[in-house]
C-alpha positions as CSV (number, residue, x, y, z in Angstrom):
1,X,-59.6,-8.6,71.5
2,X,-61.6,-7.4,68.5
3,X,-60.1,-8.0,65.1
4,X,-62.4,-5.7,63.3
5,X,-59.6,-3.4,62.3
6,X,-57.8,-6.1,60.3
7,X,-60.9,-8.0,59.1
8,X,-60.6,-7.2,55.4
9,X,-57.0,-8.6,55.4
10,X,-58.1,-11.8,57.2
11,X,-61.1,-12.2,55.0
12,X,-58.9,-11.9,51.9
13,X,-56.5,-14.6,53.4
14,X,-59.1,-17.3,53.0
15,X,-59.9,-16.7,49.3
16,X,-58.3,-18.6,46.4
17,X,-59.7,-16.6,43.4
18,X,-59.0,-17.2,39.7
19,X,-58.2,-14.5,37.2
20,X,-58.0,-14.1,33.5
21,X,-54.7,-13.9,31.6
22,X,-51.2,-15.5,31.4
23,X,-49.7,-12.8,33.7
24,X,-50.8,-11.5,37.0
25,X,-53.4,-8.7,36.6
26,X,-52.9,-5.5,38.6
27,X,-55.8,-6.3,41.0
28,X,-54.3,-9.6,42.0
29,X,-50.9,-8.1,42.7
30,X,-52.5,-5.4,44.7
31,X,-54.6,-7.9,46.7
32,X,-51.5,-10.0,47.5
33,X,-50.1,-6.9,49.3
34,X,-53.4,-6.6,51.2
35,X,-53.6,-10.1,52.6
36,X,-54.8,-12.4,49.8
37,X,-53.8,-15.9,50.7
38,X,-53.7,-17.7,47.4
39,X,-54.9,-17.9,43.8
40,X,-56.2,-20.7,41.6
41,X,-54.9,-21.2,38.1
42,X,-57.0,-22.6,35.2
43,X,-56.4,-23.6,31.6
44,X,-56.8,-19.9,30.5
45,X,-53.7,-19.0,32.6
46,X,-51.4,-21.6,31.1
47,X,-49.4,-21.4,27.9
48,X,-46.2,-23.2,28.8
49,X,-44.2,-24.3,31.9
50,X,-41.9,-21.3,31.4
51,X,-44.8,-18.9,31.2
52,X,-46.4,-20.3,34.3
53,X,-43.0,-20.0,36.1
54,X,-42.8,-16.4,35.2
55,X,-46.4,-15.9,36.3
56,X,-45.8,-17.5,39.7
57,X,-42.6,-15.4,40.1
58,X,-44.8,-12.3,39.6
59,X,-47.1,-13.4,42.3
60,X,-44.3,-14.2,44.8
61,X,-42.7,-10.8,44.2
62,X,-45.8,-9.4,45.9
63,X,-46.2,-12.2,48.6
64,X,-43.5,-14.9,48.9
65,X,-45.8,-17.4,50.7
66,X,-48.8,-17.1,48.3
67,X,-50.5,-20.4,47.7
68,X,-50.6,-21.1,44.0
69,X,-53.2,-23.8,43.2
70,X,-54.1,-25.6,40.0
71,X,-56.7,-28.2,39.2
72,X,-54.4,-30.6,37.5
73,X,-55.6,-34.2,37.7
74,X,-53.1,-35.4,35.1
75,X,-55.9,-37.1,33.2
76,X,-58.9,-36.0,31.2
77,X,-59.0,-33.0,33.6
78,X,-55.8,-31.2,32.9
79,X,-55.0,-27.5,33.1
80,X,-51.2,-27.6,32.8
81,X,-51.4,-29.5,29.5
82,X,-54.8,-28.4,28.3
83,X,-53.6,-27.3,24.9
84,X,-52.2,-30.7,24.0
85,X,-53.9,-33.1,26.4
86,X,-52.2,-34.8,29.3
87,X,-49.1,-36.8,28.7
88,X,-50.1,-38.9,31.7
89,X,-52.8,-41.6,31.8
90,X,-55.2,-40.4,34.5
91,X,-56.7,-42.1,37.5
92,X,-58.9,-44.8,36.0
93,X,-56.0,-46.0,33.8
94,X,-53.7,-46.1,36.9
95,X,-56.4,-48.0,38.8
96,X,-56.7,-50.5,35.9
97,X,-53.0,-51.2,36.1
98,X,-53.2,-51.3,39.9
99,X,-49.5,-50.7,40.6
100,X,-49.4,-48.2,43.5
101,X,-45.7,-47.7,43.0
102,X,-46.4,-46.6,39.4
103,X,-49.1,-44.3,40.6
104,X,-46.7,-42.8,43.1
105,X,-44.1,-42.3,40.4
106,X,-46.5,-40.6,38.1
107,X,-47.6,-38.3,40.8
108,X,-44.1,-37.5,41.8
109,X,-43.2,-36.8,38.2
110,X,-46.2,-34.5,38.0
111,X,-45.3,-32.8,41.3
112,X,-41.8,-32.0,40.1
113,X,-43.2,-30.4,37.0
114,X,-45.7,-28.3,38.9
115,X,-43.1,-27.3,41.6
116,X,-40.6,-26.2,38.8
117,X,-43.4,-23.9,37.6
118,X,-43.9,-22.5,41.1
119,X,-47.2,-24.2,41.8
120,X,-47.7,-25.2,45.5
121,X,-51.1,-26.9,45.7
122,X,-52.7,-29.3,43.3
123,X,-56.5,-29.9,43.6
124,X,-55.8,-33.6,43.2
125,X,-56.2,-36.6,43.5
126,X,-59.8,-37.3,43.0
127,X,-60.6,-39.7,45.8
128,X,-64.2,-40.5,44.8
129,X,-65.3,-44.1,44.4
130,X,-67.1,-44.2,41.1
131,X,-69.6,-46.8,42.0
132,X,-72.3,-45.4,39.8
133,X,-71.5,-46.0,36.1
134,X,-74.1,-43.3,35.2
135,X,-72.1,-40.6,37.0
136,X,-71.7,-37.7,34.5
137,X,-68.9,-35.8,36.2
138,X,-66.5,-38.3,37.9
139,X,-66.1,-41.4,35.7
140,X,-62.5,-41.8,34.5
141,X,-61.4,-39.2,37.0
142,X,-61.7,-41.8,39.8
143,X,-59.2,-44.6,40.3
144,X,-62.1,-47.1,40.1
145,X,-65.3,-48.4,41.7
146,X,-63.8,-50.5,44.5
147,X,-63.1,-48.5,47.6
148,X,-59.9,-50.2,48.7
149,X,-58.4,-50.0,45.2
150,X,-59.3,-46.3,45.2
151,X,-57.8,-45.9,48.7
152,X,-54.4,-47.4,47.9
153,X,-54.0,-45.3,44.7
154,X,-55.2,-42.1,46.4
155,X,-52.6,-42.6,49.1
156,X,-49.9,-43.3,46.6
157,X,-50.8,-40.2,44.5
158,X,-50.7,-38.1,47.7
159,X,-47.3,-39.4,48.7
160,X,-45.8,-38.9,45.3
161,X,-47.1,-35.4,44.8
162,X,-46.1,-34.2,48.3
163,X,-42.6,-35.7,48.1
164,X,-42.1,-33.3,45.2
165,X,-43.1,-30.4,47.4
166,X,-46.6,-29.8,46.1
167,X,-49.6,-30.2,48.5
168,X,-52.1,-32.8,47.6
169,X,-55.9,-32.3,47.9
170,X,-58.2,-35.3,48.2
171,X,-61.6,-34.5,46.7
172,X,-64.7,-34.4,46.7
173,X,-65.5,-35.0,50.4
174,X,-67.4,-37.0,51.5
175,X,-67.6,-38.7,48.1
176,X,-69.1,-37.7,44.7
177,X,-69.1,-41.2,43.1
178,X,-72.6,-42.6,43.8
179,X,-74.6,-40.0,41.9
180,X,-76.0,-39.3,38.5
181,X,-76.1,-35.5,39.0
182,X,-73.3,-33.1,38.3
183,X,-72.8,-30.6,41.2
184,X,-71.9,-27.9,38.7
185,X,-75.6,-27.8,37.8
186,X,-77.5,-29.1,40.8
187,X,-77.2,-30.7,44.3
188,X,-76.4,-34.4,44.0
189,X,-78.1,-36.7,46.5
190,X,-75.9,-39.4,48.1
191,X,-78.6,-41.8,49.4
192,X,-76.4,-44.1,51.5
193,X,-76.5,-45.0,55.1
194,X,-73.7,-43.9,57.5
195,X,-72.5,-47.5,57.5
196,X,-72.4,-47.7,53.7
197,X,-70.5,-44.5,53.5
198,X,-68.0,-45.7,56.0
199,X,-67.4,-48.9,54.1
200,X,-67.2,-47.2,50.7
201,X,-66.9,-43.4,50.2
202,X,-64.9,-42.6,53.3
203,X,-62.3,-45.3,52.8
204,X,-60.1,-43.4,50.3
205,X,-60.3,-40.2,52.4
206,X,-59.1,-42.1,55.5
207,X,-56.3,-43.4,53.4
208,X,-55.4,-39.9,52.2
209,X,-55.4,-38.6,55.7
210,X,-53.2,-41.4,56.9
211,X,-50.8,-40.6,54.0
212,X,-50.5,-37.1,55.3
213,X,-52.6,-35.2,52.7
214,X,-52.4,-31.5,53.3
215,X,-55.8,-30.5,51.9
216,X,-59.3,-31.9,51.5
217,X,-61.8,-30.4,49.0
218,X,-65.5,-30.4,49.8
219,X,-68.2,-31.8,47.5
220,X,-71.4,-29.8,47.0
221,X,-73.5,-32.9,47.9
222,X,-76.5,-33.6,50.0
223,X,-75.7,-36.5,52.3
224,X,-78.8,-37.2,54.5
225,X,-77.0,-39.9,56.5
226,X,-75.1,-37.0,58.2
227,X,-77.2,-33.9,57.3
228,X,-80.5,-33.9,55.6
229,X,-80.7,-30.1,55.2
230,X,-77.4,-28.6,54.1
231,X,-74.9,-29.6,51.3
232,X,-71.7,-31.0,52.7
233,X,-69.8,-27.8,51.9
234,X,-72.1,-25.9,54.2
235,X,-72.6,-28.5,56.9
236,X,-70.9,-28.3,60.2
237,X,-72.0,-31.9,60.9
238,X,-69.9,-33.0,57.9
239,X,-67.1,-30.5,57.7
240,X,-66.4,-30.4,61.5
241,X,-68.0,-33.3,63.2
242,X,-67.2,-35.9,60.5
243,X,-64.0,-34.7,58.8
244,X,-62.3,-33.1,61.7
245,X,-63.8,-35.1,64.5
246,X,-64.4,-38.7,63.3
247,X,-61.7,-38.8,60.6
248,X,-59.2,-36.6,62.5
249,X,-58.2,-34.4,59.6
250,X,-56.1,-31.4,60.8
251,X,-55.1,-29.8,57.5
252,X,-56.7,-27.2,55.2
253,X,-60.3,-27.7,53.9
254,X,-61.1,-25.9,50.6
255,X,-64.4,-25.6,48.8
256,X,-65.0,-26.9,45.4
257,X,-65.8,-23.9,43.1
258,X,-68.2,-21.8,45.2
259,X,-69.9,-20.5,42.1
260,X,-71.2,-24.1,41.3
261,X,-74.9,-24.4,41.3
262,X,-74.8,-27.1,43.9
263,X,-74.5,-24.3,46.5
264,X,-74.9,-21.0,44.6
265,X,-78.4,-21.5,43.4
266,X,-80.0,-21.6,46.8
267,X,-77.5,-19.6,48.9
268,X,-75.8,-17.2,46.5
269,X,-72.1,-16.7,46.0
270,X,-71.5,-14.7,49.2
271,X,-74.0,-16.7,51.3
272,X,-72.4,-20.0,50.4
273,X,-68.9,-18.7,51.2
274,X,-69.9,-17.4,54.6
275,X,-71.9,-20.6,55.5
276,X,-68.9,-22.8,54.3
277,X,-66.5,-20.9,56.6
278,X,-68.9,-21.2,59.5
279,X,-69.3,-24.9,58.9
280,X,-65.5,-25.5,59.2
281,X,-64.1,-24.8,55.7
282,X,-60.8,-22.8,55.7
283,X,-60.5,-21.5,52.1
284,X,-62.9,-20.5,49.3
285,X,-62.1,-21.6,45.7
286,X,-63.7,-19.2,43.2
287,X,-63.0,-18.0,39.7
288,X,-63.7,-20.9,37.3
289,X,-66.5,-18.6,36.0
290,X,-66.4,-15.5,38.2
291,X,-62.7,-14.5,37.7
292,X,-62.8,-10.8,38.4
293,X,-62.0,-8.4,41.2
294,X,-65.6,-7.6,41.9
295,X,-66.3,-11.2,42.8
296,X,-63.4,-11.1,45.3
297,X,-64.7,-7.9,46.7
298,X,-68.1,-9.4,47.2
299,X,-66.8,-12.4,49.0
300,X,-64.4,-10.5,51.2
301,X,-67.0,-7.9,52.2
302,X,-69.6,-10.6,52.9
303,X,-67.1,-12.4,55.3
304,X,-66.3,-9.1,57.0
305,X,-70.0,-8.3,57.4
306,X,-70.7,-11.8,58.7
307,X,-68.1,-11.5,61.5
308,X,-69.4,-8.1,62.5
309,X,-73.0,-9.4,62.7
310,X,-72.0,-12.5,64.6
311,X,-73.0,-14.9,61.8
312,X,-69.4,-16.0,61.5
313,X,-67.5,-16.2,64.8
314,X,-64.3,-14.3,64.9
315,X,-62.3,-17.3,66.2
316,X,-63.6,-19.5,63.3
317,X,-62.1,-17.0,60.9
318,X,-58.9,-16.9,62.8
319,X,-58.7,-20.7,62.8
320,X,-59.2,-20.7,59.0
321,X,-56.5,-18.1,58.4
322,X,-54.1,-20.0,60.6
323,X,-54.6,-23.1,58.5
324,X,-54.1,-21.1,55.3
325,X,-50.8,-19.8,56.7
326,X,-49.7,-23.2,57.9
327,X,-50.2,-24.6,54.5
328,X,-48.4,-21.7,52.9
329,X,-45.4,-22.3,55.2
330,X,-45.5,-26.0,54.6
331,X,-45.3,-25.6,50.8
332,X,-42.6,-23.0,51.0
333,X,-40.5,-25.2,53.3
334,X,-41.1,-28.4,51.3
335,X,-40.3,-26.8,47.9
336,X,-37.1,-25.3,49.4
337,X,-36.1,-28.7,50.8
338,X,-36.9,-30.7,47.7
339,X,-35.2,-28.2,45.5
340,X,-32.0,-28.3,47.6
341,X,-31.7,-32.0,47.6
342,X,-32.9,-32.8,44.0
343,X,-29.5,-32.9,42.4
344,X,-28.0,-35.0,45.2
345,X,-30.8,-37.4,45.2
346,X,-30.9,-37.9,41.4
347,X,-27.7,-39.9,41.4
348,X,-29.0,-42.2,44.2
349,X,-32.5,-42.8,42.7
350,X,-33.3,-46.3,41.5
351,X,-33.0,-46.6,37.8
352,X,-36.4,-47.7,36.3
353,X,-36.9,-48.3,32.6
354,X,-39.4,-45.9,31.0
355,X,-40.1,-45.2,27.4
356,X,-39.5,-41.7,26.1
357,X,-42.4,-39.5,25.1
358,X,-43.0,-40.2,21.4
359,X,-42.7,-36.6,20.4
360,X,-40.2,-35.6,23.1
361,X,-43.0,-33.5,24.6
362,X,-44.4,-34.5,27.9
363,X,-43.9,-37.0,30.7
364,X,-41.9,-40.1,29.8
365,X,-43.2,-41.8,32.9
366,X,-46.7,-40.9,31.9
367,X,-46.5,-42.3,28.4
368,X,-44.9,-45.5,29.7
369,X,-47.7,-45.9,32.2
370,X,-50.3,-45.3,29.5
371,X,-48.9,-48.2,27.4
372,X,-49.4,-50.5,30.4
373,X,-53.1,-49.5,30.9
374,X,-54.5,-50.2,27.4
375,X,-56.5,-53.5,27.2
376,X,-57.3,-55.2,23.9
377,X,-60.2,-57.7,23.5
378,X,-60.4,-59.6,20.1
379,X,-63.6,-61.4,19.1
380,X,-63.4,-64.9,17.9
381,X,-63.7,-63.8,14.3
382,X,-62.2,-60.4,14.8
383,X,-59.5,-58.9,12.7
384,X,-55.8,-59.2,13.6
385,X,-53.8,-56.3,14.9
386,X,-52.0,-54.3,13.7
387,X,-54.2,-53.1,10.8
388,X,-53.2,-53.7,7.2
389,X,-53.9,-50.7,5.1
390,X,-54.7,-47.1,6.1
391,X,-57.5,-46.7,8.6
392,X,-60.6,-44.4,8.6
393,X,-61.4,-43.1,12.1
394,X,-64.8,-41.9,13.3
395,X,-64.9,-40.2,16.7
396,X,-68.3,-40.0,18.5
397,X,-68.3,-36.8,20.6
398,X,-70.8,-36.7,23.5
399,X,-71.2,-33.4,25.4
400,X,-68.3,-32.7,27.7
401,X,-68.8,-32.1,31.4
402,X,-67.6,-28.7,32.7
403,X,-64.8,-30.2,34.8
404,X,-63.0,-31.5,31.7
405,X,-63.7,-28.4,29.6
406,X,-63.9,-27.9,25.9
407,X,-60.4,-26.8,25.2
408,X,-58.5,-30.1,25.6
409,X,-58.0,-32.2,22.5
410,X,-58.8,-35.9,22.5
411,X,-59.3,-38.8,20.1
412,X,-57.3,-41.2,17.8
413,X,-57.5,-39.4,14.4
414,X,-54.5,-37.2,15.1
415,X,-52.1,-39.8,16.7
416,X,-53.0,-42.4,14.0
417,X,-52.4,-39.9,11.2
418,X,-48.9,-39.3,12.7
419,X,-48.2,-43.0,12.6
420,X,-49.9,-44.1,9.4
421,X,-49.8,-41.5,6.7
422,X,-53.1,-41.2,4.8
423,X,-55.3,-41.9,7.8
424,X,-58.6,-40.0,7.6
425,X,-60.9,-39.1,10.4
426,X,-64.1,-37.2,11.2
427,X,-66.1,-36.5,14.3
428,X,-69.9,-36.9,14.8
429,X,-72.3,-35.6,17.5
430,X,-75.8,-36.5,18.3
431,X,-77.1,-33.6,16.2
432,X,-75.2,-34.9,13.1
433,X,-77.2,-38.2,13.3
434,X,-80.6,-36.9,14.4
435,X,-83.4,-37.8,12.0
436,X,-81.4,-39.8,9.6
437,X,-83.0,-42.9,7.9
438,X,-79.8,-44.8,8.4
439,X,-77.3,-43.6,11.1
440,X,-74.6,-45.7,9.5
441,X,-74.4,-43.6,6.4
442,X,-72.3,-40.7,7.8
443,X,-70.2,-43.1,9.8
444,X,-69.2,-45.2,6.8
445,X,-68.9,-42.3,4.4
446,X,-65.3,-42.3,3.0
447,X,-64.4,-45.6,4.8
448,X,-64.8,-48.0,1.8
449,X,-63.2,-51.3,2.7
450,X,-60.4,-49.7,4.7
451,X,-59.9,-50.6,8.4
452,X,-62.6,-48.8,10.4
453,X,-61.8,-47.4,13.9
454,X,-64.8,-46.2,16.0
455,X,-63.8,-44.0,18.9
456,X,-66.3,-43.5,21.8
457,X,-66.4,-42.2,25.4
458,X,-68.7,-43.8,27.9
459,X,-70.9,-45.6,25.3
460,X,-73.0,-47.0,28.1
461,X,-74.2,-43.5,29.1
462,X,-75.2,-42.3,25.6
463,X,-78.0,-44.2,23.8
464,X,-77.4,-42.5,20.5
465,X,-73.8,-43.8,20.4
466,X,-74.8,-47.3,21.4
467,X,-77.6,-47.4,18.8
468,X,-75.2,-46.1,16.1
469,X,-72.5,-48.6,16.9
470,X,-75.0,-51.5,16.9
471,X,-76.1,-50.5,13.3
472,X,-72.6,-49.9,12.0
473,X,-71.3,-53.2,13.4
474,X,-74.1,-55.0,11.6
475,X,-72.5,-53.7,8.4
476,X,-68.8,-53.7,9.5
477,X,-68.4,-56.4,12.2
478,X,-64.6,-56.1,11.7
479,X,-64.6,-52.6,13.0
480,X,-62.2,-51.7,15.9
481,X,-64.0,-50.0,18.8
482,X,-61.8,-47.8,21.0
483,X,-63.5,-46.9,24.3
484,X,-61.8,-43.9,25.9
485,X,-64.2,-43.7,28.8
486,X,-65.4,-46.4,31.2
487,X,-65.4,-49.8,29.4
488,X,-68.8,-51.0,30.6
489,X,-69.7,-52.6,27.2
490,X,-67.4,-54.5,25.0
491,X,-68.3,-54.2,21.3
492,X,-66.6,-54.7,17.9
493,X,-64.3,-57.2,16.2
494,X,-61.6,-55.7,18.3
495,X,-62.3,-53.7,21.4
496,X,-59.6,-51.4,22.9
497,X,-60.1,-50.0,26.4
498,X,-57.9,-47.0,27.2
499,X,-59.6,-46.0,30.5
500,X,-59.4,-42.4,29.6
501,X,-59.0,-39.9,26.8
502,X,-55.6,-38.4,27.6
503,X,-53.0,-37.7,24.9
504,X,-50.8,-40.4,26.4
505,X,-53.6,-43.0,26.2
506,X,-54.5,-42.0,22.6
507,X,-50.9,-42.4,21.6
508,X,-50.7,-45.9,23.3
509,X,-53.9,-47.1,21.5
510,X,-52.7,-45.7,18.1
511,X,-49.4,-47.5,18.5
512,X,-51.2,-50.8,19.0
513,X,-53.5,-50.2,16.0
514,X,-50.6,-49.2,13.8
515,X,-48.2,-51.8,15.0
516,X,-45.5,-49.3,15.8
517,X,-42.6,-50.7,17.8
518,X,-41.8,-48.3,20.6
519,X,-38.1,-47.7,21.5
520,X,-36.4,-49.9,23.9
521,X,-36.8,-48.6,27.5
522,X,-34.0,-46.3,28.7
523,X,-33.2,-46.3,32.4
524,X,-34.4,-43.2,34.1
525,X,-34.8,-42.3,37.8
526,X,-38.4,-42.1,38.8
527,X,-38.4,-42.5,42.6
528,X,-37.1,-40.3,45.3
């Protein structure tokens, strides 16, 4: 039987558009009454948990089973805490600790917070194996560079998140780690054999599937071992034959942002969406950039036209809509179940000692985990910690990748100033140092003989930072270097590796530098 009469509603069901504003715009509410299956929230939609809860209530008033998604990695990439920075450590720090039970507890804690705000799908965890240190877009978002470590923490994160009633999403299939290209800007090439991919990139995705992950997100990647023509998102050989067939995944497949240049440049917004659905994808994420009704109309109408022309088989669209609706039913059921038993379970949960958030604002479990992650290396003639005197902090700011965004604060100047009154700080970019006779001059300006703290992110990827540090350390070998990215290079009289730049990790490093004694742990339930 033809479905042409209901095609617009079915086409809308597979979209997960973003929108502008902290309340639901009229067009989104109208579309929810016309078949829209879900929405995606970004930092621009979040002011506070209470505001998000009010927003999701607005959405559910129009369609009770709407999928409400957010890209919340609980690390450097955070939307729910974008205004302050994440109060959790992020994936690389959790991988450095390598305690899967802790990872599961952090994810469960996150899931409860998201569920309380009415969010049903989290585009997390990042299941990529970051086996290329030059990777510009994954980095600290991955649990690490070893596939089995990444796999056990991916599975733990999925379990914790989904126990709280929020669907997890393993990304970016089939693996975005071994590349030096950002798919926001171009198509990365994953030049590995099928055997190499099976032994590395696919290991965490198999673990996520075994753990029951509800969603897998595609990567806009060219993987010639499987398909030498089409990016993974648009490849039936990868989305259907590999993910569905070989790996046995039966849940929902969602695209990474369809407006990313990895697919849009060549195929266009609508063309990429149609090809993705034909390849075996079930939902289209859009709206990081194109967050307007006209974009949604363009995608919906292109899907309708593709079915009518035969480019997109009708039964493929039905299959995608069925998976969207199954996920919506799962999230509604799970959040009802978890909410009903939360009070009863709380009394029976194991009591695990965690330290309270230092400001009373954020995740106590997350701050405790961050304190476990930080690693201190002291040179033979390096200064002792904590510092004596009031420090001067210089933060070296490389360009941020699009995934992290520009709105989230980071660094050590602010948390150290809270702990040690009189702390001064300033931030430098490559432009600030370009053309100077001595790059050390602006770094040392105002420092005098005070303790000097140099804060960097991925110094191994930025020659201007490495060269500046080398010069400054010639003059101040006692300087403390705090690496808030991947600690590939150890420099300084004291080197502190935080494995990420979240608020929780900045606080943990500041406490070490300042010698602040944290409160005694208070027992709190962290496991269901």
